[in-house]
C-alpha positions in Angstrom: 8.6 -11.7 9.6 6.0 -14.2 8.4 3.5 -15.7 11.1 2.0 -18.9 10.8 -1.3 -21.0 12.3 -0.3 -24.3 13.4 -2.5 -26.7 15.8 -1.4 -29.7 17.8 -1.6 -33.3 17.1 -2.3 -34.1 20.8 -4.5 -31.6 22.1 -5.6 -30.0 19.0 -5.0 -26.2 20.9 -4.4 -24.3 17.5 -2.2 -20.7 18.0 -0.1 -18.5 16.0 3.4 -18.2 15.8 6.1 -15.6 14.1 9.3 -16.7 13.1 11.5 -16.8 9.9 10.8 -19.3 7.1 13.8 -21.5 7.5 13.1 -22.1 11.2 11.4 -25.4 12.3 7.8 -25.3 13.4 7.7 -24.6 17.4 6.0 -27.2 19.8 2.6 -27.2 21.2 2.8 -24.2 23.9 -0.1 -25.9 26.2 1.0 -29.5 26.0 4.8 -29.5 23.9 3.3 -31.8 21.7 3.7 -31.8 17.6 2.0 -29.5 15.6 1.2 -29.2 12.1 1.0 -26.1 10.1 -2.5 -24.8 8.8 -3.5 -23.5 5.6 -4.3 -19.8 6.2 -5.2 -16.7 3.8 -2.2 -14.8 2.4 -1.9 -11.0 3.9 -2.1 -8.7 0.5 -0.7 -5.5 0.8 -1.1 -2.5 -1.5 -1.8 1.0 -2.6 -4.9 2.0 -0.4 -8.0 2.7 -2.2 -8.4 6.1 -3.6 -11.9 8.0 -3.1 -12.9 8.9 -6.7 -13.3 12.6 -6.8 -15.0 15.1 -9.2 -13.8 17.9 -11.5 -14.4 20.4 -8.2 -12.7 17.9 -6.0 -15.8 16.5 -3.8 -15.9 12.9 -3.8 -17.9 11.5 -6.5 -20.1 9.7 -3.8 -21.4 13.2 -2.6 -21.0 15.4 -5.7 -21.0 19.4 -5.4 -24.3 19.5 -3.8 -24.7 23.1 -4.6 -24.5 22.6 -8.7 -22.5 25.9 -8.5 -19.3 25.0 -9.9 -20.9 24.8 -13.5 -19.6 20.6 -14.0 -22.1 18.3 -14.6 -21.9 15.5 -11.9 
């Protein structure tokens, strides 16, 4: 269920509410006044970051450290 940020037109209180897309905007939880929806950045979901590894399986940022694996990295 998406979350929305709102600001009260009367008391300027800002809050976040979770509701279905088609539902009407809630009233202000502090004063009951009318609210307006605020523009907010969308949440981005995707594959987690994968760390690059060397041919010997060590993280590329660290290298093998010993140089004994025979790979040039």
